C-alpha positions in Angstrom: 1.3 9.9 49.6 -1.5 8.0 47.8 -1.6 5.7 44.9 -3.9 4.7 42.0 -3.7 2.8 38.8 -4.8 3.5 35.2 -6.4 0.5 33.6 -6.3 0.3 29.8 -8.8 -2.0 28.0 -8.6 -3.8 24.6 -11.1 -1.5 23.0 -8.9 1.5 23.7 -10.9 2.8 26.7 -9.3 3.5 30.1 -10.4 3.8 33.7 -8.8 5.2 36.8 -8.7 2.7 39.6 -8.9 4.5 42.9 -7.8 2.7 45.9 -9.5 3.9 49.0 -8.0 6.8 50.8 -8.3 6.7 54.6 -10.2 10.0 54.9 -12.9 8.7 52.4 -13.7 5.7 54.6 -16.2 5.2 57.4 -14.8 4.1 60.8 -15.7 0.4 60.3 -14.2 0.5 56.7 -11.0 2.0 58.0 -10.4 -1.0 60.3 -11.1 -3.4 57.5 -9.2 -1.7 54.7 -6.3 0.0 56.3 -3.8 -2.8 55.7 -4.6 -3.1 52.0 -4.6 0.6 51.6 -1.2 0.9 53.3 0.1 -1.9 51.1 -1.1 -0.1 47.9 0.5 3.1 49.2 3.8 1.5 50.0 3.9 -0.8 47.0 5.5 1.9 44.9 8.7 1.8 46.9 11.7 0.5 44.9 12.4 -2.0 47.6 9.2 -3.8 46.8 9.6 -3.8 43.0 9.4 -7.6 42.9 5.7 -7.2 43.9 4.8 -4.8 41.0 3.9 -7.4 38.3 1.8 -9.5 40.7 0.1 -6.4 42.1 -0.6 -5.0 38.6 -2.1 -8.4 37.6 -4.3 -8.2 40.7 -5.5 -4.7 39.7 -6.3 -6.1 36.2 -8.4 -8.9 37.8 -10.3 -6.5 40.0 -11.2 -4.5 36.9 -12.0 -7.4 34.6 -15.8 -7.1 34.1 -16.3 -7.9 30.4 -14.7 -10.9 28.7 -15.0 -9.1 25.4 -13.1 -6.1 26.7 -10.3 -7.3 29.1 -7.7 -5.1 30.7 -4.5 -5.1 28.6 -2.3 -2.7 30.4 -1.9 -1.3 33.9 0.0 1.8 34.9 0.7 2.1 38.6 1.0 5.7 39.9 2.1 7.3 43.2 1.1 10.8 44.2 3.1 12.8 46.7 3.5 16.3 48.0 6.2 18.0 50.0 4.8 19.4 53.3 6.0 22.9 54.0 7.0 24.1 57.5 4.3 25.9 59.6 3.6 29.4 58.3 4.9 28.7 54.8 2.1 28.8 52.2 2.7 26.7 49.1 -0.1 26.2 46.6 1.5 23.1 45.1 -0.3 20.2 43.7 0.4 16.5 44.2 3.2 15.2 42.0 2.1 12.2 39.9 4.8 9.6 39.3 4.2 6.6 37.0 6.4 4.0 38.6 5.4 0.8 36.7 3.7 -0.2 33.4 2.5 -3.8 33.0 1.2 -5.7 30.0 -1.5 -7.9 31.4 -1.0 -11.7 31.2 -4.3 -12.6 29.4 -3.9 -16.4 30.0 -3.4 -15.8 33.8 -6.3 -13.3 33.8 -8.6 -15.9 32.3 -7.5 -18.5 34.9 -7.9 -16.2 37.8 -11.3 -15.1 36.7 -12.3 -18.8 36.2 -13.2 -18.4 32.5 
């Protein structure tokens, strides 16, 4: 399982926000980022749905670089794959599930950014 988010901007552009996957990190980075990475991975669970709006707003803040082109929508995605038993070959791809769409709170985004 891994997760990412699609960030949509006011000018119509979009950008894929990759959260670090453990195999992409150096050993020191693994120690520093593992808890956040695990949070992002598990955040898609229905039992944590109360966190989705806050988390999506945080993703918007992390991707707010240009005040003239703010993020307006965030889509949170989870990717998973069924692991086959030993000896069974399966050329399947990761399944992409959109689990939450959020319209960014522009007033809160401005406050959080300090503008």
